[in-house]
LUMDOVEX-51868 format. One line per 2 residues: number of its first residue (from 1); for each residue x, y, z of C-alpha. Coordinates in pm, whole numbers, plus 50000, padded with zeros to 5 digits. Layout:
<atoms>
NUM) X/Y/Z ~ ...
</atoms>
This chain:
<atoms>
1) 52547/73931/83879 ~ 52733/73646/84053
3) 52768/73608/84428 ~ 53104/73680/84592
5) 53204/73486/84900 ~ 53491/73640/85094
7) 53740/73386/85230 ~ 53830/73620/85514
9) 53476/73567/85650 ~ 53506/73215/85784
11) 53397/73090/86129 ~ 53393/72746/86290
13) 53175/72652/86587 ~ 53223/72318/86769
15) 53032/72129/87039 ~ 53039/71776/87185
17) 52740/71557/87097 ~ 52605/71484/87442
19) 52265/71361/87327 ~ 52399/71074/87118
21) 52632/70998/86832 ~ 52554/71209/86527
23) 52280/71406/86711 ~ 52330/71772/86621
25) 52475/71955/86923 ~ 52387/72289/86763
27) 52713/72464/86846 ~ 52690/72836/86919
29) 52934/73123/86949 ~ 53050/72992/87288
31) 53212/72713/87084 ~ 53395/72948/86850
33) 53731/72809/86733 ~ 54012/73060/86687
35) 54194/72908/86393 ~ 54355/72960/86060
37) 54455/72781/85743 ~ 54104/72641/85707
39) 54040/72388/85437 ~ 53709/72207/85367
41) 53621/71922/85131 ~ 53247/71988/85145
43) 53124/71677/84965 ~ 53348/71369/84982
45) 53200/71032/84901 ~ 53150/70765/84638
47) 52934/70702/84333 ~ 52851/70385/84139
49) 52872/70412/83765 ~ 52581/70278/83563
51) 52686/70022/83304 ~ 52375/69922/83111
53) 52410/69800/82754 ~ 52244/70030/82504
55) 52230/70062/82124 ~ 52455/70363/82129
57) 52768/70492/82300 ~ 52785/70752/82577
59) 52815/70813/82945 ~ 52521/70682/83153
61) 52608/70882/83461 ~ 52636/70750/83814
63) 52436/70717/84135 ~ 52570/70868/84456
65) 52611/70611/84733 ~ 52785/70797/85017
67) 52851/71156/85139 ~ 53070/71297/85410
69) 53279/71608/85485 ~ 53639/71674/85574
71) 53746/71993/85756 ~ 54095/72091/85860
73) 54245/72390/86031 ~ 54526/72507/86264
75) 54494/72643/86612 ~ 54762/72817/86818
77) 54890/72586/87090 ~ 54845/72782/87416
79) 54711/72727/87765 ~ 54377/72825/87915
81) 54504/73123/88107 ~ 54447/72954/88442
83) 54635/72645/88558 ~ 54405/72351/88625
85) 54141/72484/88384 ~ 54064/72317/88054
87) 54178/72512/87740 ~ 53932/72628/87477
89) 54056/72354/87240 ~ 53943/72081/87484
91) 53635/72000/87271 ~ 53853/71943/86964
93) 54085/71708/87156 ~ 53792/71511/87294
95) 53661/71457/86942 ~ 53989/71277/86872
97) 53953/70994/87130 ~ 54117/71197/87403
99) 54038/71174/87777 ~ 54067/71474/88008
101) 54239/71441/88345 ~ 54220/71752/88558
103) 54415/71853/88872 ~ 54234/72172/88963
105) 54455/72270/89255 ~ 54823/72213/89330
107) 54928/71923/89554 ~ 55185/72051/89804
109) 55377/71897/90087 ~ 55710/71827/90252
111) 55930/71552/90117 ~ 56037/71250/90320
113) 56387/71117/90346 ~ 56451/70851/90086
115) 56509/71034/89760 ~ 56806/71028/89521
117) 56963/71242/89245 ~ 56649/71201/89031
119) 56379/71085/89278 ~ 56190/71245/89560
121) 55978/71077/89827 ~ 55650/71264/89854
123) 55457/71312/90175 ~ 55267/71024/90325
125) 54937/71190/90224 ~ 55024/71171/89851
127) 54811/70952/89625 ~ 54817/70576/89684
129) 54765/70513/89312 ~ 55066/70407/89105
131) 55137/70646/88824 ~ 54891/70906/88952
133) 55123/71205/88909 ~ 55304/71086/88596
135) 55338/71364/88339 ~ 55259/71638/88592
137) 55489/71936/88666 ~ 55688/71931/88986
139) 55861/72226/89160 ~ 56070/72225/89474
141) 55970/72546/89653 ~ 56198/72551/89961
143) 56465/72362/90142 ~ 56721/72127/89987
145) 56719/72136/89604 ~ 56486/72435/89605
147) 56441/72584/89260 ~ 56407/72254/89076
149) 56146/72259/88796 ~ 56073/71942/88603
151) 55824/71671/88525 ~ 55726/71347/88691
153) 55811/71038/88487 ~ 55718/70761/88730
155) 55534/70734/89063 ~ 55494/70448/89316
157) 55181/70499/89521 ~ 55300/70266/89797
159) 55648/70402/89853 ~ 55567/70760/89732
161) 55892/70748/89536 ~ 55862/70992/89240
163) 56107/70989/88949 ~ 56163/71317/88762
165) 56327/71457/88451 ~ 56684/71577/88497
167) 56855/71569/88834 ~ 56823/71766/89156
169) 57104/72004/89268 ~ 57111/71798/89588
171) 56919/71494/89718 ~ 56579/71615/89852
173) 56526/71558/90220 ~ 56275/71646/90492
175) 56346/72017/90450 ~ 56239/72007/90083
177) 55890/72135/90011 ~ 55730/72066/89677
179) 55435/72156/89454 ~ 55272/71933/89196
181) 55122/72224/89013 ~ 54762/72242/88892
183) 54732/72111/88537 ~ 54511/71943/88281
185) 54639/71633/88104 ~ 54489/71485/87785
187) 54547/71113/87729 ~ 54453/70891/87434
189) 54179/70635/87479 ~ 54082/70333/87269
191) 53710/70401/87244 ~ 53542/70234/86946
193) 53181/70269/87046 ~ 52936/70521/86899
195) 52866/70659/87247 ~ 52761/70998/87370
197) 53034/71265/87410 ~ 53278/71079/87182
199) 53204/71289/86872 ~ 53117/71646/86794
201) 52916/71872/86568 ~ 53103/72127/86360
203) 52945/72429/86190 ~ 53156/72589/85920
205) 53042/72930/85799 ~ 53169/73096/85481
207) 53029/73447/85425 ~ 52658/73361/85426
209) 52674/72985/85373 ~ 52691/72709/85635
211) 52819/72351/85617 ~ 52739/72108/85904
213) 52950/71806/86006 ~ 52780/71559/86242
215) 52934/71269/86435 ~ 53273/71427/86360
217) 53594/71267/86476 ~ 53949/71341/86387
219) 54321/71346/86444 ~ 54581/71620/86502
221) 54947/71717/86477 ~ 55112/71947/86738
223) 55444/72114/86651 ~ 55711/72329/86816
225) 55936/72508/86568 ~ 56218/72748/86654
227) 56121/73116/86634 ~ 55761/73029/86543
229) 55422/73006/86710 ~ 55342/72660/86847
231) 55057/72515/86645 ~ 54821/72216/86638
233) 54682/72105/86302 ~ 54340/71929/86325
235) 54163/71725/86061 ~ 53803/71610/86110
237) 53578/71382/85914 ~ 53204/71415/85966
239) 52869/71297/85838 ~ 52708/71536/85591
241) 52463/71775/85751 ~ 52254/72044/85594
243) 52424/72290/85357 ~ 52232/72622/85351
245) 52251/72993/85312 ~ 52285/73129/85667
247) 52393/73473/85778 ~ 52746/73487/85914
249) 52715/73479/86297 ~ 52933/73671/86544
251) 53216/73468/86688 ~ 53319/73481/87052
253) 53688/73411/87111 ~ 53679/73479/87484
255) 53916/73243/87665 ~ 54151/73184/87375
257) 54503/73283/87488 ~ 54784/73458/87302
259) 55052/73196/87231 ~ 55415/73225/87338
261) 55662/73185/87052 ~ 55918/72903/87068
263) 56256/73014/87192 ~ 56554/72942/87413
265) 56432/73101/87732 ~ 56077/72978/87707
267) 56103/72622/87568 ~ 56278/72408/87829
269) 56282/72102/88049 ~ 56349/71886/87744
271) 56451/71524/87809 ~ 56519/71274/87530
273) 56677/70946/87642 ~ 56989/71064/87833
275) 56997/71406/87668 ~ 56894/71698/87882
277) 56795/72022/87709 ~ 56980/71960/87381
279) 56981/72226/87107 ~ 56689/72155/86875
281) 56503/72332/86593 ~ 56177/72142/86554
283) 55960/71889/86736 ~ 55642/71757/86579
285) 55393/71495/86683 ~ 55148/71302/86461
287) 54878/71168/86689 ~ 54806/70918/86415
289) 54435/70836/86454 ~ 54312/70621/86163
291) 53983/70793/86092 ~ 53734/70604/85867
293) 53396/70688/85722 ~ 53189/70369/85724
295) 52849/70315/85560 ~ 52738/69954/85599
297) 52369/69861/85611 ~ 52200/70010/85924
299) 52495/70233/86016 ~ 52662/70549/85896
301) 52938/70671/86115 ~ 53294/70802/86155
303) 53515/70545/86328 ~ 53864/70580/86478
305) 53992/70234/86385 ~ 54346/70259/86524
307) 54613/70493/86657 ~ 54987/70508/86584
309) 55152/70807/86745 ~ 55490/70919/86602
311) 55747/71186/86688 ~ 55983/71375/86460
313) 56266/71558/86628 ~ 56541/71775/86471
315) 56836/71835/86702 ~ 57193/71957/86667
317) 57401/71656/86564 ~ 57594/71502/86854
319) 57917/71308/86875 ~ 57881/70937/86945
321) 58018/70981/87298 ~ 57735/71228/87370
323) 57449/71025/87219 ~ 57487/70716/87007
325) 57160/70714/86810 ~ 57294/70457/86565
327) 57331/70194/86831 ~ 56995/70288/86982
329) 56827/70231/86645 ~ 57012/69902/86577
331) 56924/69769/86921 ~ 56561/69889/86920
333) 56633/70108/87219 ~ 56363/70301/87400
335) 56366/70609/87625 ~ 56161/70892/87770
337) 56068/71213/87584 ~ 55943/71526/87761
339) 55928/71892/87680 ~ 55775/72205/87837
341) 55693/72528/87654 ~ 55618/72838/87859
343) 55707/72962/88207 ~ 55383/73124/88339
345) 55110/72922/88510 ~ 54813/72888/88283
347) 55014/72965/87974 ~ 55242/72666/87969
349) 55201/72350/87760 ~ 55402/72029/87737
351) 55430/71675/87610 ~ 55535/71361/87793
353) 55597/71022/87637 ~ 55712/70743/87871
355) 55850/70532/87585 ~ 55973/70636/87242
357) 56177/70420/87000 ~ 56399/70574/86731
359) 56342/70429/86384 ~ 56543/70635/86139
361) 56804/70910/86142 ~ 56934/71145/85876
363) 57160/71450/85854 ~ 57042/71788/85742
365) 57218/72119/85677 ~ 57121/72418/85895
367) 57342/72700/85753 ~ 57648/72475/85746
369) 57568/72328/86088 ~ 57481/71955/86099
371) 57147/71851/86241 ~ 57006/71505/86315
373) 56652/71440/86203 ~ 56522/71146/86401
375) 56191/70970/86364 ~ 56043/70787/86665
377) 55757/70548/86731 ~ 55567/70653/87042
379) 55464/70342/87235 ~ 55221/70271/87522
381) 55338/70099/87837 ~ 55168/69878/88094
383) 54792/69867/88032 ~ 54810/70120/87748
385) 54641/70447/87657 ~ 54937/70635/87808
387) 55190/70664/87524 ~ 55153/71044/87510
389) 55025/71314/87742 ~ 54933/71663/87624
391) 54976/71883/87925 ~ 54837/72229/87999
393) 54974/72374/88320
</atoms>
């Protein structure tokens, strides 16, 4: 009688490798990943064919020279439940060369005189570091322009001048009080070392069997699609660990939040170049890590060799007077992209890109309504490692 493995009985545990690259972190149920659409390539690698000359024909077989594993899955893109607290998917993001920046408590204060239609001068006690609040959510809670909700796109630590998405209903003044709300931001880094806490261990269980990935690193693709659940697709490559018959453990999905579907009243604060909250049907990001298995003499490792982030955006087609994408593409124009999804603290996510460049544009048919499908390069500015921010607020 043959064994039967039920594909409904799949579990993934994840943990950062804090003792060294490729050192099994032995993930437990506390690292349970709530996910779907799981796919595993349990034994990737290469073989060398034997080519000896013999007195007869026939295959001589091959010798295996390398072994690794690929594991992909989708997670629902949702917050942590508490603003300023890391989401449960934080481990997965960190395994993709992502750095965590946490603002555990809101920064509040009264504005100073000196703002404009799209800038506010924060209190004298605000951070002295340029760019410190970039990407973070800003609310005006009382006084002039009260009710504004948006995102910070630039910050001067000397002058305290803060540029925001959209425009204020009136120029903020000394009566305006504000809140830079608690949040967690995930930024790309350019790490290339096989250092501690730059990789993870993944345990994949299938109904009584277990596959282990060590030194795992990966890439991911977030997406927001109209009338759908926001998702992030992850793909990891890892060194081959032990494959064995192991009883299916009990998962613990405590802390994973119910996502909010994408829709008009909940997906907002969208800025794209000069467009403010345009009608759109889909936004997808490819984080674009170039993940490589390498097996030279004296090293076996998964490297992230490069990163090229890209954005695909499908919006209702506009007249030229509203937005001239054709001239922007011809002139290699660049602009800001920002979007927020959610309205409740702890259950809101967002993306901020300080500089995106449109590359191509095409027309598509949405029930006889014309859409523009635009592909963008997402580019770093200044000293780099800032081309995209994944925000949980």
